[in-house]
One Martini backbone bead per residue (centre of mass of N, CA, C, O) as a GRO file, in nm:
protein
  447
    1MET     BB    1  -1.233   2.042   0.665
    2GLY     BB    2  -0.958   2.069   0.834
    3ARG     BB    3  -0.658   1.878   0.888
    4LYS     BB    4  -0.445   1.754   1.152
    5PHE     BB    5  -0.413   1.427   1.128
    6PHE     BB    6  -0.527   1.334   0.863
    7GLY     BB    7  -0.439   1.189   0.569
    8THR     BB    8  -0.414   0.981   0.295
    9ASP     BB    9  -0.312   0.741   0.530
   10GLY     BB   10  -0.392   0.849   0.789
   11ILE     BB   11  -0.154   0.855   1.048
   12ARG     BB   12   0.165   1.036   1.017
   13GLY     BB   13   0.499   1.013   1.176
   14ARG     BB   14   0.702   1.093   1.421
   15ALA     BB   15   0.782   0.937   1.689
   16ASN     BB   16   0.740   1.150   1.959
   17ALA     BB   17   0.640   1.358   1.744
   18ASP     BB   18   0.463   1.590   1.652
   19LEU     BB   19   0.154   1.409   1.644
   20LEU     BB   20   0.299   1.119   1.729
   21LYS     BB   21   0.177   1.042   2.027
   22PRO     BB   22   0.043   0.882   2.287
   23SER     BB   23  -0.181   1.094   2.326
   24THR     BB   24  -0.288   1.064   2.041
   25ALA     BB   25  -0.356   0.762   2.043
   26MET     BB   26  -0.560   0.776   2.273
   27LYS     BB   27  -0.750   0.974   2.129
   28VAL     BB   28  -0.813   0.793   1.892
   29GLY     BB   29  -0.940   0.566   2.056
   30GLN     BB   30  -1.167   0.735   2.180
   31ALA     BB   31  -1.291   0.854   1.917
   32ALA     BB   32  -1.330   0.593   1.753
   33GLY     BB   33  -1.490   0.447   1.967
   34ALA     BB   34  -1.723   0.653   1.995
   35HIS     BB   35  -1.807   0.643   1.691
   36PHE     BB   36  -1.851   0.303   1.693
   37VAL     BB   37  -2.055   0.320   1.914
   38ARG     BB   38  -2.329   0.090   1.872
   39GLY     BB   39  -2.544  -0.015   2.059
   40ASP     BB   40  -2.557  -0.310   2.306
   41HIS     BB   41  -2.299  -0.434   2.236
   42ARG     BB   42  -1.993  -0.566   2.243
   43HIS     BB   43  -1.724  -0.397   2.168
   44ARG     BB   44  -1.463  -0.417   1.902
   45VAL     BB   45  -1.099  -0.429   1.851
   46VAL     BB   46  -0.841  -0.451   1.609
   47ILE     BB   47  -0.481  -0.483   1.676
   48GLY     BB   48  -0.201  -0.398   1.481
   49LYS     BB   49   0.150  -0.447   1.367
   50ASP     BB   50   0.461  -0.388   1.327
   51THR     BB   51   0.830  -0.374   1.405
   52ARG     BB   52   0.842  -0.125   1.562
   53LEU     BB   53   0.940   0.007   1.851
   54SER     BB   54   0.683   0.210   1.879
   55GLY     BB   55   0.451  -0.003   1.885
   56TYR     BB   56   0.421  -0.050   2.185
   57MET     BB   57   0.338   0.238   2.264
   58MET     BB   58   0.094   0.270   2.069
   59GLU     BB   59  -0.067   0.026   2.161
   60THR     BB   60  -0.109   0.105   2.458
   61ALA     BB   61  -0.256   0.373   2.400
   62LEU     BB   62  -0.491   0.256   2.236
   63VAL     BB   63  -0.599   0.068   2.451
   64ALA     BB   64  -0.670   0.288   2.652
   65GLY     BB   65  -0.872   0.436   2.473
   66PHE     BB   66  -1.074   0.209   2.407
   67THR     BB   67  -1.137   0.104   2.697
   68SER     BB   68  -1.239   0.387   2.812
   69VAL     BB   69  -1.508   0.357   2.599
   70GLY     BB   70  -1.585   0.025   2.598
   71MET     BB   71  -1.368  -0.139   2.438
   72ASP     BB   72  -1.268  -0.426   2.311
   73VAL     BB   73  -0.942  -0.585   2.280
   74ILE     BB   74  -0.751  -0.712   1.996
   75MET     BB   75  -0.432  -0.859   1.978
   76THR     BB   76  -0.181  -0.971   1.724
   77GLY     BB   77   0.054  -0.834   1.644
   78PRO     BB   78   0.253  -0.895   1.389
   79LEU     BB   79   0.098  -0.772   1.085
   80PRO     BB   80  -0.044  -0.716   0.812
   81THR     BB   81  -0.262  -0.495   0.705
   82PRO     BB   82  -0.461  -0.699   0.554
   83ALA     BB   83  -0.506  -0.873   0.808
   84ILE     BB   84  -0.667  -0.664   0.970
   85ALA     BB   85  -0.894  -0.631   0.770
   86LEU     BB   86  -0.983  -0.927   0.781
   87LEU     BB   87  -1.028  -0.959   1.095
   88THR     BB   88  -1.239  -0.744   1.132
   89ARG     BB   89  -1.453  -0.898   0.967
   90GLU     BB   90  -1.435  -1.196   1.083
   91MET     BB   91  -1.469  -1.082   1.402
   92ARG     BB   92  -1.685  -0.856   1.418
   93ALA     BB   93  -1.572  -0.583   1.423
   94ASP     BB   94  -1.592  -0.224   1.452
   95ILE     BB   95  -1.269  -0.206   1.437
   96GLY     BB   96  -0.951  -0.126   1.282
   97VAL     BB   97  -0.586  -0.143   1.357
   98MET     BB   98  -0.284   0.000   1.217
   99ILE     BB   99   0.063   0.000   1.308
  100SER     BB  100   0.211   0.214   1.060
  101ALA     BB  101   0.472   0.337   0.803
  102SER     BB  102   0.548   0.125   0.611
  103HIS     BB  103   0.826   0.241   0.415
  104ASN     BB  104   0.935   0.381   0.640
  105PRO     BB  105   1.122   0.455   0.877
  106TYR     BB  106   1.140   0.356   1.208
  107ALA     BB  107   1.083   0.649   1.342
  108ASP     BB  108   0.825   0.603   1.220
  109ASN     BB  109   0.459   0.629   1.225
  110GLY     BB  110   0.116   0.482   1.236
  111ILE     BB  111  -0.253   0.515   1.169
  112LYS     BB  112  -0.486   0.271   1.070
  113LEU     BB  113  -0.829   0.255   0.960
  114PHE     BB  114  -1.110   0.027   1.000
  115GLY     BB  115  -1.395  -0.094   0.924
  116PRO     BB  116  -1.626  -0.355   0.957
  117ASP     BB  117  -1.566  -0.421   0.631
  118GLY     BB  118  -1.233  -0.366   0.589
  119PHE     BB  119  -1.231  -0.074   0.515
  120LYS     BB  120  -1.138   0.217   0.477
  121LEU     BB  121  -1.213   0.509   0.576
  122SER     BB  122  -1.400   0.762   0.538
  123ASP     BB  123  -1.410   1.095   0.535
  124ALA     BB  124  -1.645   1.118   0.736
  125ASP     BB  125  -1.519   0.950   0.962
  126GLU     BB  126  -1.257   1.112   0.998
  127GLU     BB  127  -1.397   1.382   1.062
  128ALA     BB  128  -1.543   1.283   1.316
  129ILE     BB  129  -1.286   1.208   1.472
  130GLU     BB  130  -1.155   1.484   1.464
  131ALA     BB  131  -1.378   1.632   1.616
  132LEU     BB  132  -1.345   1.469   1.881
  133MET     BB  133  -1.041   1.539   1.928
  134GLY     BB  134  -1.110   1.870   1.922
  135GLY     BB  135  -1.293   1.864   2.146
  136GLY     BB  136  -1.412   1.766   2.409
  137GLU     BB  137  -1.491   1.552   2.628
  138ILE     BB  138  -1.497   1.213   2.634
  139PRO     BB  139  -1.693   0.978   2.720
  140LEU     BB  140  -1.662   0.751   2.983
  141ALA     BB  141  -1.642   0.462   3.109
  142GLN     BB  142  -1.805   0.264   3.365
  143GLY     BB  143  -1.708   0.021   3.534
  144GLY     BB  144  -1.827  -0.249   3.352
  145GLY     BB  145  -1.780  -0.073   3.075
  146ILE     BB  146  -1.504  -0.136   3.061
  147GLY     BB  147  -1.261  -0.257   2.880
  148ARG     BB  148  -1.091  -0.525   2.731
  149ALA     BB  149  -0.773  -0.713   2.697
  150ARG     BB  150  -0.629  -0.923   2.426
  151ARG     BB  151  -0.450  -1.193   2.306
  152ILE     BB  152  -0.382  -1.366   2.002
  153ASP     BB  153  -0.256  -1.679   1.841
  154ASP     BB  154  -0.425  -1.721   1.542
  155ALA     BB  155  -0.374  -1.492   1.331
  156ARG     BB  156  -0.163  -1.607   1.138
  157GLY     BB  157  -0.322  -1.859   1.050
  158ARG     BB  158  -0.562  -1.717   0.929
  159TYR     BB  159  -0.406  -1.563   0.709
  160ILE     BB  160  -0.262  -1.794   0.567
  161HIS     BB  161  -0.521  -1.939   0.482
  162ALA     BB  162  -0.633  -1.709   0.307
  163VAL     BB  163  -0.398  -1.672   0.099
  164LYS     BB  164  -0.397  -1.965  -0.004
  165GLY     BB  165  -0.699  -1.953  -0.110
  166SER     BB  166  -0.643  -1.750  -0.359
  167VAL     BB  167  -0.521  -2.013  -0.551
  168GLY     BB  168  -0.628  -2.267  -0.460
  169GLU     BB  169  -0.621  -2.603  -0.365
  170ASP     BB  170  -0.435  -2.714  -0.630
  171MET     BB  171  -0.199  -2.528  -0.571
  172ARG     BB  172   0.155  -2.547  -0.658
  173PHE     BB  173   0.526  -2.470  -0.589
  174ASP     BB  174   0.683  -2.691  -0.693
  175GLY     BB  175   1.022  -2.606  -0.788
  176LEU     BB  176   1.024  -2.322  -0.662
  177LYS     BB  177   1.254  -2.060  -0.627
  178VAL     BB  178   1.219  -1.828  -0.346
  179VAL     BB  179   1.268  -1.498  -0.276
  180VAL     BB  180   1.195  -1.346   0.050
  181ASP     BB  181   1.129  -1.001   0.123
  182CYS     BB  182   1.025  -0.847   0.447
  183ALA     BB  183   1.177  -0.586   0.571
  184HIS     BB  184   1.153  -0.644   0.875
  185GLY     BB  185   0.841  -0.694   0.893
  186ALA     BB  186   0.507  -0.798   0.917
  187ALA     BB  187   0.579  -1.066   0.711
  188TYR     BB  188   0.817  -1.247   0.839
  189GLN     BB  189   0.621  -1.507   0.879
  190VAL     BB  190   0.380  -1.540   0.665
  191ALA     BB  191   0.503  -1.538   0.376
  192PRO     BB  192   0.703  -1.777   0.385
  193THR     BB  193   0.497  -1.986   0.488
  194ALA     BB  194   0.290  -1.983   0.257
  195ILE     BB  195   0.491  -2.069   0.032
  196TRP     BB  196   0.595  -2.328   0.167
  197GLU     BB  197   0.314  -2.474   0.202
  198LEU     BB  198   0.294  -2.468  -0.133
  199GLY     BB  199   0.613  -2.582  -0.205
  200GLY     BB  200   0.825  -2.384  -0.179
  201ASP     BB  201   1.158  -2.266  -0.216
  202VAL     BB  202   1.272  -2.085   0.058
  203ILE     BB  203   1.433  -1.759   0.071
  204ALA     BB  204   1.483  -1.569   0.355
  205ILE     BB  205   1.461  -1.215   0.398
  206GLY     BB  206   1.395  -0.984   0.625
  207VAL     BB  207   1.345  -1.180   0.924
  208THR     BB  208   1.506  -0.985   1.165
  209PRO     BB  209   1.366  -0.810   1.376
  210ASN     BB  210   1.460  -0.511   1.613
  211GLY     BB  211   1.289  -0.218   1.562
  212THR     BB  212   1.528  -0.065   1.351
  213ASN     BB  213   1.529  -0.239   1.047
  214ILE     BB  214   1.304  -0.139   0.891
  215ASN     BB  215   1.374  -0.089   0.553
  216ASP     BB  216   1.693  -0.155   0.585
  217GLY     BB  217   1.811  -0.253   0.282
  218VAL     BB  218   1.513  -0.357   0.236
  219GLY     BB  219   1.276  -0.432   0.019
  220SER     BB  220   1.078  -0.251  -0.214
  221THR     BB  221   1.292   0.013  -0.168
  222SER     BB  222   1.546  -0.218  -0.148
  223LEU     BB  223   1.673  -0.432  -0.402
  224ASP     BB  224   1.968  -0.539  -0.379
  225ALA     BB  225   1.934  -0.788  -0.194
  226VAL     BB  226   1.736  -0.958  -0.369
  227LYS     BB  227   1.900  -0.962  -0.627
  228ALA     BB  228   2.154  -1.099  -0.518
  229ARG     BB  229   2.008  -1.361  -0.416
  230VAL     BB  230   1.891  -1.461  -0.678
  231LEU     BB  231   2.167  -1.497  -0.821
  232GLU     BB  232   2.310  -1.673  -0.607
  233GLU     BB  233   2.067  -1.906  -0.604
  234GLY     BB  234   1.907  -1.940  -0.870
  235ALA     BB  235   1.637  -1.815  -0.879
  236ASP     BB  236   1.311  -1.763  -1.012
  237ILE     BB  237   1.239  -1.547  -0.776
  238GLY     BB  238   1.149  -1.225  -0.634
  239ILE     BB  239   1.013  -1.105  -0.319
  240ALA     BB  240   0.901  -0.766  -0.234
  241LEU     BB  241   0.832  -0.608   0.060
  242ASP     BB  242   0.702  -0.409   0.291
  243GLY     BB  243   0.653  -0.323   0.619
  244ASP     BB  244   0.316  -0.397   0.576
  245ALA     BB  245   0.253  -0.573   0.307
  246ASP     BB  246   0.094  -0.385   0.063
  247ARG     BB  247   0.361  -0.433  -0.113
  248LEU     BB  248   0.493  -0.513  -0.455
  249ILE     BB  249   0.807  -0.642  -0.576
  250VAL     BB  250   0.976  -0.781  -0.853
  251VAL     BB  251   1.227  -1.036  -0.928
  252ASP     BB  252   1.387  -1.183  -1.159
  253GLU     BB  253   1.620  -1.427  -1.258
  254LYS     BB  254   1.806  -1.166  -1.369
  255GLY     BB  255   1.752  -0.908  -1.167
  256GLN     BB  256   1.490  -0.771  -1.259
  257THR     BB  257   1.260  -0.527  -1.241
  258VAL     BB  258   0.910  -0.549  -1.128
  259ASP     BB  259   0.641  -0.367  -1.146
  260GLY     BB  260   0.309  -0.288  -1.102
  261ASP     BB  261   0.232  -0.275  -1.402
  262GLN     BB  262   0.314  -0.566  -1.483
  263ILE     BB  263   0.141  -0.708  -1.271
  264MET     BB  264  -0.133  -0.601  -1.366
  265ALA     BB  265  -0.115  -0.712  -1.653
  266LEU     BB  266  -0.104  -1.007  -1.575
  267ILE     BB  267  -0.353  -1.038  -1.392
  268GLY     BB  268  -0.568  -0.913  -1.579
  269THR     BB  269  -0.531  -1.106  -1.829
  270ARG     BB  270  -0.567  -1.372  -1.680
  271MET     BB  271  -0.855  -1.311  -1.579
  272LYS     BB  272  -0.982  -1.271  -1.853
  273SER     BB  273  -0.923  -1.565  -1.963
  274ARG     BB  274  -1.101  -1.682  -1.703
  275GLY     BB  275  -1.358  -1.484  -1.643
  276THR     BB  276  -1.281  -1.282  -1.365
  277LEU     BB  277  -1.299  -1.006  -1.484
  278THR     BB  278  -1.396  -0.685  -1.382
  279GLY     BB  279  -1.489  -0.387  -1.570
  280GLU     BB  280  -1.298  -0.411  -1.826
  281GLY     BB  281  -1.039  -0.359  -1.627
  282VAL     BB  282  -0.806  -0.122  -1.483
  283VAL     BB  283  -0.682   0.034  -1.186
  284ALA     BB  284  -0.499   0.344  -1.175
  285THR     BB  285  -0.270   0.585  -1.192
  286VAL     BB  286  -0.109   0.862  -1.330
  287MET     BB  287   0.180   0.696  -1.303
  288SER     BB  288   0.125   0.506  -1.507
  289ASN     BB  289   0.221   0.368  -1.784
  290LEU     BB  290   0.152   0.404  -2.117
  291GLY     BB  291   0.211   0.108  -2.189
  292LEU     BB  292  -0.024  -0.011  -2.027
  293GLU     BB  293  -0.256   0.124  -2.175
  294ARG     BB  294  -0.189   0.008  -2.458
  295PHE     BB  295  -0.199  -0.289  -2.384
  296LEU     BB  296  -0.492  -0.303  -2.283
  297GLN     BB  297  -0.621  -0.206  -2.544
  298GLY     BB  298  -0.513  -0.457  -2.708
  299GLN     BB  299  -0.708  -0.642  -2.501
  300GLY     BB  300  -0.986  -0.481  -2.454
  301LEU     BB  301  -0.897  -0.274  -2.230
  302THR     BB  302  -0.895  -0.064  -1.953
  303LEU     BB  303  -0.762   0.248  -1.805
  304GLU     BB  304  -0.813   0.364  -1.492
  305ARG     BB  305  -0.761   0.685  -1.356
  306THR     BB  306  -0.602   0.830  -1.069
  307LYS     BB  307  -0.502   0.942  -0.809
  308VAL     BB  308  -0.270   0.930  -0.587
  309GLY     BB  309  -0.347   0.638  -0.427
  310ASP     BB  310  -0.504   0.357  -0.306
  311ARG     BB  311  -0.767   0.490  -0.220
  312HIS     BB  312  -0.853   0.591  -0.504
  313VAL     BB  313  -0.853   0.320  -0.639
  314LEU     BB  314  -1.067   0.185  -0.461
  315GLU     BB  315  -1.301   0.377  -0.516
  316ARG     BB  316  -1.316   0.316  -0.824
  317MET     BB  317  -1.360   0.014  -0.803
  318ARG     BB  318  -1.628   0.020  -0.643
  319ALA     BB  319  -1.786   0.208  -0.839
  320GLY     BB  320  -1.707   0.018  -1.119
  321GLY     BB  321  -1.655  -0.301  -1.065
  322TYR     BB  322  -1.363  -0.363  -0.989
  323ASN     BB  323  -1.088  -0.624  -0.916
  324VAL     BB  324  -0.837  -0.451  -1.043
  325GLY     BB  325  -0.558  -0.282  -0.879
  326GLY     BB  326  -0.308  -0.002  -0.864
  327GLU     BB  327   0.048   0.056  -0.842
  328GLN     BB  328   0.362   0.105  -0.954
  329SER     BB  329   0.481   0.077  -0.647
  330GLY     BB  330   0.289  -0.209  -0.556
  331HIS     BB  331   0.002  -0.180  -0.520
  332MET     BB  332  -0.238  -0.452  -0.468
  333ILE     BB  333  -0.582  -0.484  -0.571
  334LEU     BB  334  -0.788  -0.777  -0.480
  335LEU     BB  335  -1.125  -0.801  -0.428
  336ASP     BB  336  -1.163  -1.117  -0.414
  337HIS     BB  337  -0.944  -1.121  -0.140
  338ALA     BB  338  -0.941  -0.802  -0.067
  339THR     BB  339  -0.974  -0.460   0.087
  340THR     BB  340  -0.667  -0.428   0.023
  341GLY     BB  341  -0.355  -0.414  -0.002
  342ASP     BB  342  -0.165  -0.727  -0.110
  343GLY     BB  343   0.144  -0.864  -0.144
  344THR     BB  344   0.103  -1.170  -0.095
  345ILE     BB  345  -0.131  -1.227  -0.286
  346ALA     BB  346   0.011  -1.119  -0.539
  347ALA     BB  347   0.246  -1.319  -0.530
  348LEU     BB  348   0.072  -1.577  -0.563
  349GLN     BB  349  -0.036  -1.501  -0.844
  350VAL     BB  350   0.238  -1.503  -0.984
  351LEU     BB  351   0.319  -1.796  -0.917
  352ALA     BB  352   0.069  -1.926  -1.048
  353ALA     BB  353   0.130  -1.822  -1.335
  354MET     BB  354   0.397  -1.974  -1.366
  355VAL     BB  355   0.284  -2.257  -1.340
  356ARG     BB  356   0.073  -2.245  -1.573
  357ALA     BB  357   0.284  -2.145  -1.802
  358GLY     BB  358   0.592  -2.239  -1.780
  359LYS     BB  359   0.749  -1.966  -1.723
  360PRO     BB  360   0.959  -1.733  -1.686
  361ALA     BB  361   0.965  -1.431  -1.538
  362SER     BB  362   1.096  -1.262  -1.771
  363GLU     BB  363   0.860  -1.338  -1.966
  364LEU     BB  364   0.587  -1.311  -1.810
  365LEU     BB  365   0.659  -1.003  -1.682
  366HIS     BB  366   0.680  -0.905  -1.993
  367GLN     BB  367   0.409  -0.745  -2.127
  368PHE     BB  368   0.562  -0.464  -2.179
  369ASP     BB  369   0.681  -0.162  -2.316
  370PRO     BB  370   0.797   0.096  -2.174
  371VAL     BB  371   0.794   0.418  -2.169
  372PRO     BB  372   0.953   0.689  -2.131
  373GLN     BB  373   1.023   0.798  -1.788
  374LEU     BB  374   1.007   1.110  -1.588
  375LEU     BB  375   1.101   1.205  -1.248
  376GLU     BB  376   1.080   1.523  -1.075
  377ASN     BB  377   1.188   1.724  -0.798
  378VAL     BB  378   1.071   2.043  -0.658
  379ARG     BB  379   1.184   2.251  -0.426
  380PHE     BB  380   1.014   2.473  -0.192
  381SER     BB  381   0.953   2.752   0.044
  382GLY     BB  382   0.704   2.895  -0.110
  383GLY     BB  383   0.405   2.928  -0.219
  384LYS     BB  384   0.262   2.897  -0.578
  385PRO     BB  385   0.407   2.797  -0.859
  386LEU     BB  386   0.155   2.681  -1.031
  387GLU     BB  387   0.028   2.994  -1.048
  388ASP     BB  388   0.226   3.085  -1.243
  389ALA     BB  389   0.228   3.212  -1.557
  390ALA     BB  390   0.493   3.085  -1.666
  391VAL     BB  391   0.431   2.795  -1.581
  392LYS     BB  392   0.167   2.760  -1.732
  393ALA     BB  393   0.291   2.808  -2.015
  394CYS     BB  394   0.496   2.577  -2.008
  395ILE     BB  395   0.289   2.349  -1.974
  396ALA     BB  396   0.122   2.404  -2.227
  397ASP     BB  397   0.353   2.356  -2.429
  398ALA     BB  398   0.412   2.061  -2.342
  399GLU     BB  399   0.134   1.941  -2.403
  400ALA     BB  400   0.142   2.007  -2.705
  401GLU     BB  401   0.403   1.846  -2.771
  402LEU     BB  402   0.278   1.558  -2.648
  403SER     BB  403   0.048   1.525  -2.824
  404GLY     BB  404  -0.006   1.181  -2.889
  405LYS     BB  405   0.304   1.098  -2.743
  406GLY     BB  406   0.207   1.170  -2.438
  407ARG     BB  407   0.267   1.270  -2.089
  408LEU     BB  408   0.152   1.491  -1.816
  409VAL     BB  409   0.254   1.520  -1.459
  410ILE     BB  410   0.148   1.767  -1.215
  411ARG     BB  411   0.232   1.779  -0.859
  412PRO     BB  412   0.180   1.821  -0.539
  413SER     BB  413   0.272   1.735  -0.249
  414GLY     BB  414   0.113   1.604   0.052
  415THR     BB  415   0.400   1.612   0.260
  416GLU     BB  416   0.573   1.830   0.087
  417PRO     BB  417   0.770   2.097  -0.059
  418VAL     BB  418   0.675   1.960  -0.362
  419ILE     BB  419   0.724   1.925  -0.711
  420ARG     BB  420   0.590   1.700  -0.942
  421VAL     BB  421   0.757   1.590  -1.249
  422MET     BB  422   0.592   1.418  -1.520
  423ALA     BB  423   0.711   1.236  -1.810
  424GLU     BB  424   0.596   1.078  -2.123
  425GLY     BB  425   0.732   0.897  -2.416
  426ASP     BB  426   0.873   0.797  -2.718
  427ASP     BB  427   1.079   1.041  -2.663
  428GLU     BB  428   1.335   1.072  -2.450
  429GLY     BB  429   1.448   1.353  -2.516
  430GLN     BB  430   1.179   1.504  -2.491
  431VAL     BB  431   1.120   1.434  -2.199
  432LYS     BB  432   1.370   1.567  -2.074
  433ALA     BB  433   1.318   1.853  -2.183
  434VAL     BB  434   1.042   1.903  -2.055
  435VAL     BB  435   1.121   1.862  -1.758
  436GLY     BB  436   1.343   2.076  -1.749
  437ARG     BB  437   1.171   2.326  -1.815
  438ILE     BB  438   0.968   2.305  -1.584
  439CYS     BB  439   1.164   2.303  -1.346
  440ASP     BB  440   1.291   2.579  -1.409
  441SER     BB  441   1.024   2.739  -1.384
  442VAL     BB  442   0.964   2.666  -1.089
  443ARG     BB  443   1.222   2.775  -0.964
  444GLN     BB  444   1.184   3.070  -1.051
  445ALA     BB  445   0.904   3.107  -0.905
  446ALA     BB  446   1.036   3.024  -0.608
  447GLU     BB  447   1.243   3.276  -0.560
   0.00000   0.00000   0.00000
């Protein structure tokens, strides 16, 4: 069925506009609550949020929706998305909700839902909730059946304890100077605290949220601030999270960016050497660099590729028995420790690897040389340019030209009228030429 509300990662849009209004949030609460009410126990939902101003409004509306159908609500306040996934499972809740638009600007917001197992909802569950939202009146609880709502004070401590446990009881970061950029987002308290409690010398930035500064010039999508601070402080490493802290980008001691591909290469090979890697490989998307694939092959490992989106990565991991996966953009999914991407846990794995290896970040995190890669976006106003005969012929010629020497990935955006054209290969000039020809062909077809 067609979807009106749910996209590739929950519901997302501009707060108080588009589809994301308080009335929508209340309807989500009623529909999701009705869908997950089963049996005669007192049902409960865990609700967390990032630091956006609209989070108060969306939280209140969701509470009204869930309690109106008989669900008790536990509110945690600002916490990372993976913390809500963890608490949903640990507190035996029937559903978990994270209010966040991740790395988007503060004026946007979103609603992510987790099932009782702590994993994001299946397509079937989302479709069932959509059907309830678009159907008739949802039966409301009456009298004593109406739900209660309360806030808990120990949610941060629970999560900090869990992420510290991911590196083992004997691991210490004493002597490591770490710049931690929390993007004025959901991890502004928990990430610096976890690293400090493990002995790290923490310089925290992006930790003064005011409701409107999330992701504004800080975080994993705006690295200038963390790079400058690493160099200024002479730090060993910089850790940059996004607004809901499910994404990690690293900056080495020289101020150089380390993306998700290098982080996956490090974690995957380290786990293989310790005998803890499952699935004999790593799962990533079609956007991961060809250099990563060749590096893993040289280590006797495979790179399983999926469509773009951490949800697709997770599905392949669960189906194939893999415990390491992620995206070049920084989503790191380590299934031994979390049910969804967790930037803080991934950061602790990187710091632990530095301690064990006794090497600087610039050396340890340069696992392979990426091949030249170029991504360009072509905006169009209507139609289906990728179905044009001339565009198809141009793409076929490019694939033949790159055969054995590179890759081509062309896909329409799932959120805007844009065609994304990515090519990579050993010859940078050839890559640029191929991307240029295809973009020109798409533009002509879109006229």
